[in-house]
C-alpha positions, 0 to 999 in steps of 0.5 A, spaced: 178 596 578 180 590 575 181 587 581 174 588 584 171 584 578 176 578 579 174 578 586 166 578 585 168 573 580 171 569 585 166 570 590 161 568 585 164 562 583 165 560 591 157 561 592 156 557 586 160 551 588 157 552 596 150 551 593 152 545 589 155 542 595 149 543 599 144 541 593 148 534 593 147 534 600 140 535 600 139 530 594 143 525 598 138 526 604 132 526 601 134 519 598 136 516 604 129 518 607 126 514 602 130 508 602 131 508 610 126 512 613 120 509 610 122 502 611 124 504 618 117 507 620 113 501 617 118 496 621 116 501 627 109 500 626 109 493 625 113 492 632 108 496 635 102 492 633 106 486 635 107 488 642 100 490 643 098 484 641 103 480 645 100 485 651 093 483 650 094 476 649 098 476 656 093 480 659 087 475 657 091 469 659 092 472 666 085 474 667 083 467 665 087 464 670 084 469 675 077 467 673 079 460 674 082 461 680 076 464 683 071 459 680 076 453 684 076 457 690 068 458 690 068 450 689 072 448 694 069 452 700 066 447 704 058 446 704 055 445 711 050 440 711 045 440 716 
């Protein structure tokens, strides 16, 4: 009977050690999420907004060039004098 008590104590000690390590890993992961994850999320948002700004300004420049080209081509059409 003493053998079963020793085995149960060893199993109990093993599970406590295992959960202690798992708890440590979870704490480290939570700290990494706060220290690394949140700044990366913020940086991604900033980069996305910057990219949208660049795309919009490029599109506006292209549309301005097209409208200028259309205006120039309209003015260069020869007028008929009668």
